[in-house]
N, C-alpha and C positions, 0 to 999 in steps of 0.2 A: 503494501499499498503506501510507503513511504517512496517507493523508487517511481511510482506514478505520479504521485504528487509534485515530485521534483521535476518530472518529465514535463508534467503540465504547465507548472511554473516557468520552465524553461522554454516552452514553446509559448506561452503567453508574454513572456519578457522581450522574445524575437518578434513576436506580430505587433507588441506594440512600441517598438524601437522607433525613435524619430526617423522619417527620411526627408532628406535635403530634396529641396524643388529642384527640377532642372536650371541649369544657368540663363536659358534664354525666356524662361517664364516671366521674370520681370519686365525684360523687354517687350515681349508678345503683350502682356497685360497693359504696360505704358502705352503703346501703340493703339490697342482697342480703345482706351480710354482716350485718348489724343482724337481718335477718328469720331466716338461718341459726341466728344465735344465739339469738336469741328460741324459735325452735321446738325447738332442742336442749334449752333449759332447761324449757322446757312438757313435753317427753317425760320428762325427767329427774324432774321433779316428780311426774309421774303414776305414776313406778315403786313399786312395791310391794317391799319386801325379802322379804315371805313367797313371793313368788312366784320368787326368785333361787335357790330349793333345786334347780329344775330347770335344768341349762346350758342347755337350747335356748331358756329366756328370756333368756338373756345378750345375746343379737344387738341387740336394738334400744336397749338403754340403753348397750351399748359403741359402736354405731355413732353415737348422739347425743353422748355423750360426746366420741368422736373429732371429729365433725365439729362440734360446737358449739365445742370447743377449738380447733381449727384457724381456724374463723371467727373468734372472738374475737381470738385471736393477730394475725390478720390485720386485723382492724378497729382494733386499738391500734396496730400499726405504721403502717397506711395515715393516721390520724388525727395520728400523733406527726410522721410525715414531711411531711404535709402544714403543720404547724404551724412545724416546721424549716425548710422552703424557703421561709416568708414572711420570715425574717431571717437569710439565709447568712452564716456568720461571715467578718470579713476579717482577724483576724491570730491568732496562738498563744491569746492569752486569749480571744479570741471563740470559738475552736474548744472550748476549756474550759468556757466558759459554755454553748457548745450543745449538747456533751454532756450537761452537767447538766440544761438544760431539757428534753432528749430524754429523760432518765431520770425527769425530774419528770411529764412527759407521758406517759410510758409510765405509770407508777405511778398517775396521776390518771384515764386512762382505764380501767386493769384495774379499778381500785376503783369506776369507775362503772359498768362491766359488771356485776361481780360482788357488789357492795355489797348489793344486796337479795336476793340468792341465797343 
């Protein structure tokens, strides 16, 4: 019975071991989020205010706003986390500096995404 429990624990430990994602996953995710953000911005640019009098026309711009906003937010957070992971903090002062850099990265990426819109 002890041998079976040990074997089961070993199998369970092996099955639940952390798995590193493929290296290109972040690049593919970033590309997809960038594409969604650009499509949503294009949809909103094509939007005509005169057509908004009819509530039936509200669906596409609202969906573009929600999808584009979510994709842009995820893209900003993804890029900021990528930069933050490159230099992990080693002390309390390092944590403060890292938090400051993260906020600056969030601001920079947000301005970059929304700057020309």
